[in-house]
Steps between C-alpha positions, in 0.01 A plus 500: 500500500807480740717794389301732285728474204368529154443137359363562160329766272256444224527827291240378240223470758248785519471564862213728449304191373536352840595152588335199700647235711427132399540168670827315503715815525390641174362851383325628202572840338444681170717705260424804285423284201209325686663163549461312830820351654516257795829503679675309785502745793836371627695504190289717269511231226220540258293172507247589227353783295172562320373763269198649678473876419528566877513856626488373881511176694210461723525170675600135470400158631648158446366464136473860367653846489240773459587821328335820388521621145494844331124448399387450854460119488641233718699222348581163654828336405567144589795405710523174309353357170729710284421823697188565273254774556200333647238776483477879464203674660403864587369596849128599545410850402841549337663542825872591454766232505835665561771544760248668734305172518542277807433126461529171670489146340371235743272198526404489133423879473675819403364804703580836357446828665502807274544860558145571390387326816389179335601154608465204265553128556594302193515113481870428457447222252271674252524872570117510542362738756384344840381838633544878493443780741530863496566788738748322713732807505417868435844661497629347155744253666484135463575290819639138480221243604599214739365148440477214740284197534233589253469859629613826345578793733496850354608833621401850375162674566415209743677195643314210344508116510310325225485160332777430238262310285176706521595830668239434767566749780611338822558830699581866436655778705403863386811742478810553295750214515842419358574145347436229745737219601419168689677416822366166621147542574519879501467746214723804528437829318574868528187733555461871467184477721465742796576274815547778734823614335569696173757234398440201296510168702591147436207287576449124559166326409370151542507330155173310570299788640662827427510589865767731604743326729522740814768274665740602231620861531423714198804726452538851355737484203544845358290762337395303178386140444771329292382324171727217559366211712678426842793262461535194726806312590587309807328645804507856358276705273631795303338832378612801316391807707343768302583291193826698417796650686382460855635152535412138541393355832506147617227386732442196713234291332355352812422848654530756231745703712783689314850346551720754303490728215776516214523851365658581155776739416322609194126552415307265260218236489558183679482153329510193721520131475605201728648160469764287680446664841590843341299813414634680196451872458536712181511874541636775270714234330649355821431139588506404869476149654351510851496240767180361643385357836 
C-alpha cells in the first residue's frame, strides 16, 4: 500500500465470481471449479478451502462464507469445524442468485438484494427465511443493502429503513436512489429525484426519522447516479461522476462541498475502495492510490 508495486497474484481465482473481505486480514474467493478459498490478504497464503459448487461469493461474517450456486441457491460454508457446508437454501420466488446479486452478512442475518427487485433476509445460522419483499428496484439492477443496529437500509425504487428481524417499516422516502451508506447518524445516498436541477444529487438523511438534513449541502455529481455507494475515508467522501469516464470527486464529509476531481486519461467504469487512509481507484486496468483528508 506504500509504493503500488505488485505484491502477489492468484491466477487460479475466478475474479468474475467476486471476493469478499473478512476479519483478521483475510478474504474469501472462488475458482472456476466451484471451490471456496480463504486467503491471507497480506501474503496471499491459502488458509483453507472447501468444495461448495460456488459460482459467486456473496458475503461473509465471523463464522460463515456465503456463496451462490449454479442452481440459484445460497450455500453457507463454515469458517471452522472442518469448513463443512452448513446449509443450502433457495431464495423466495426463485429469485436469481448470481454475480448480479448484492448481499451483506450482519447481526445474525444474510440480506440479499436480487436484480428482480426482491430483497430477502435469511437467518445466518439456518438459512431459513426471516422475511422477503419485492419491488425494491424496477430497473433490473440489485443494490447492496446496509445493515446497522438492527435496521436494514435499502436503495432502489425508494430509500427505505426497516427492521432487520421483522422488516417492519421505520421510514421511507419515495424516489430513485443508489445504495446507501451510513456516516455516523446520517444516511447518505444518491438520488435521481428532481430537486430543482436535472442532475442527480447526493442526499443526507437522519437515520431515525428519514428527514432530509438541509444543513448538509447536497451536491450535483454528474449526469447519472452511480450504482456504487459513496466511499468514506478520513474526512472525505468519494463519488464517481457519471459512473464512468468523467472522473472521481472528493467531497468534504462535514459540508458536502467538492474538494477536487481526479480525471482519467482513459475511459472506463470506476471501482473504488478505501482502507489505511487511502482511497484506491480502478479504471480501465489502471490502479491509483489517492490521498485523503
